[in-house]
C-alpha positions in Angstrom: 25.4 2.8 145.2 25.7 1.3 148.7 28.2 -1.2 149.6 28.3 -3.9 152.3 32.0 -3.1 152.7 31.0 -0.1 154.9 29.1 -2.5 157.2 31.7 -5.2 157.6 34.4 -5.4 160.3 37.7 -5.8 158.5 39.5 -6.6 161.8 37.4 -9.8 162.4 39.3 -13.1 163.1 38.0 -16.6 163.1 37.1 -18.2 166.4 39.5 -21.0 167.3 38.4 -24.2 165.5 35.8 -22.4 163.3 34.4 -24.7 160.6 32.8 -23.3 157.5 30.8 -25.1 154.8 30.6 -23.7 151.3 28.0 -24.6 148.7 29.3 -23.6 145.3 27.2 -23.4 142.0 29.3 -24.4 139.0 27.1 -22.5 136.6 29.0 -19.4 135.4 32.1 -21.2 136.7 34.6 -18.4 135.7 32.8 -16.1 138.1 32.0 -18.7 140.8 35.5 -20.2 140.9 36.9 -16.6 141.5 34.4 -16.2 144.3 35.4 -19.4 145.9 39.1 -18.6 145.7 38.8 -15.2 147.2 36.4 -16.5 149.9 38.6 -19.4 151.0 41.7 -17.3 150.8 40.1 -14.7 153.1 38.8 -17.4 155.5 42.3 -18.8 155.8 43.9 -15.4 156.1 41.5 -14.7 159.0 42.5 -17.9 160.8 40.2 -20.7 159.5 42.2 -23.8 158.9 42.1 -25.1 155.3 41.0 -28.5 156.7 38.0 -26.8 158.4 36.5 -25.6 155.1 34.3 -28.0 153.3 33.2 -27.2 149.7 30.4 -29.0 148.0 29.6 -28.2 144.4 26.2 -28.2 142.6 25.3 -27.7 139.0 23.5 -24.4 139.4 22.1 -21.7 141.8 18.8 -23.4 142.0 20.5 -26.3 143.8 22.3 -24.1 146.4 19.6 -24.2 149.0 19.6 -28.0 148.9 23.5 -28.1 149.3 23.2 -25.6 152.2 20.7 -27.8 153.8 23.0 -30.9 153.5 25.8 -29.0 155.0 23.5 -27.6 157.8 22.1 -31.1 158.6 25.6 -32.4 159.5 25.8 -30.0 162.4 29.6 -29.7 161.8 29.7 -26.1 160.8 29.6 -22.7 162.5 28.5 -21.0 159.3 27.6 -21.8 155.7 28.4 -19.7 152.7 26.5 -20.1 149.4 28.4 -18.8 146.4 26.9 -18.5 142.9 26.3 -16.2 140.0 22.9 -15.7 138.3 23.2 -13.5 135.3 20.1 -12.2 133.6 19.3 -13.5 130.1 16.6 -12.7 127.6 13.9 -14.6 129.5 12.2 -14.4 132.9 14.1 -17.5 134.0 16.5 -15.3 135.9 13.8 -14.0 138.1 12.5 -17.4 139.0 16.0 -18.8 139.8 17.2 -15.7 141.7 14.0 -15.7 143.9 14.0 -19.5 144.6 17.7 -19.4 145.5 17.4 -16.4 147.8 14.3 -17.7 149.4 15.7 -21.3 149.8 19.0 -20.1 151.3 17.2 -17.8 153.8 14.9 -20.7 154.8 17.9 -23.0 155.6 19.3 -20.4 157.8 16.2 -19.9 159.7 15.3 -23.6 160.0 18.8 -24.7 161.0 19.5 -21.7 163.3 22.9 -21.4 161.6 24.3 -18.4 159.8 23.9 -19.0 156.0 25.6 -16.3 154.0 24.1 -15.3 150.6 27.2 -14.9 148.4 25.2 -15.2 145.2 25.6 -12.6 142.5 22.4 -11.5 140.8 23.5 -9.3 137.9 22.1 -8.0 134.7 25.1 -8.9 132.6 28.5 -10.6 132.7 30.4 -7.3 133.1 28.5 -6.5 136.3 29.4 -10.0 137.6 33.1 -9.5 136.7 33.0 -6.1 138.6 32.1 -7.9 141.7 34.9 -10.5 141.9 38.6 -10.0 142.7 40.0 -7.3 140.3 36.6 -5.8 139.6 35.7 -2.2 140.4 32.8 -3.0 142.7 34.4 -5.1 145.5 34.7 -8.8 145.9 31.7 -10.7 146.9 33.8 -13.7 147.8 35.8 -11.7 150.5 32.6 -10.0 151.7 31.0 -13.4 152.2 33.9 -14.6 154.2 33.9 -11.6 156.4 30.2 -11.7 156.9 30.3 -15.4 158.0 33.2 -14.7 160.4 31.5 -11.5 161.8 28.2 -13.5 162.4 29.7 -16.4 164.1 31.6 -14.1 166.4 28.4 -12.5 167.7 
């Protein structure tokens, strides 16, 4: 299994005055609240002021692209991070939501010419999602999303 951790710079610091918008899905909130906490903690640790982090919350992952677009349209942010957790169930609903979410988030980034980080877990079960938050055995997607945003805005 590959990990993005190998590709991230762990010495990255925020640019002075960096502003980050975060779109957070409330669906699977035990997972997404952990992603949000680790992401914001990492941003602050790396030099982003708490006042320069704006979080907007939406009901589910399908709404994340719209929230990212709303943040991008303000032209106030250096980067946007989408955080969510889509966990496979018994129906094909997972496939439709995961695809629409990923496609929509990518389109926002391309259209706005702004870094939009995909911090959305797409897992087969709850255990896999828990493994990818703080304390899990597969890294922390919240931290990885923060590092990705900072690395990209420092290009």
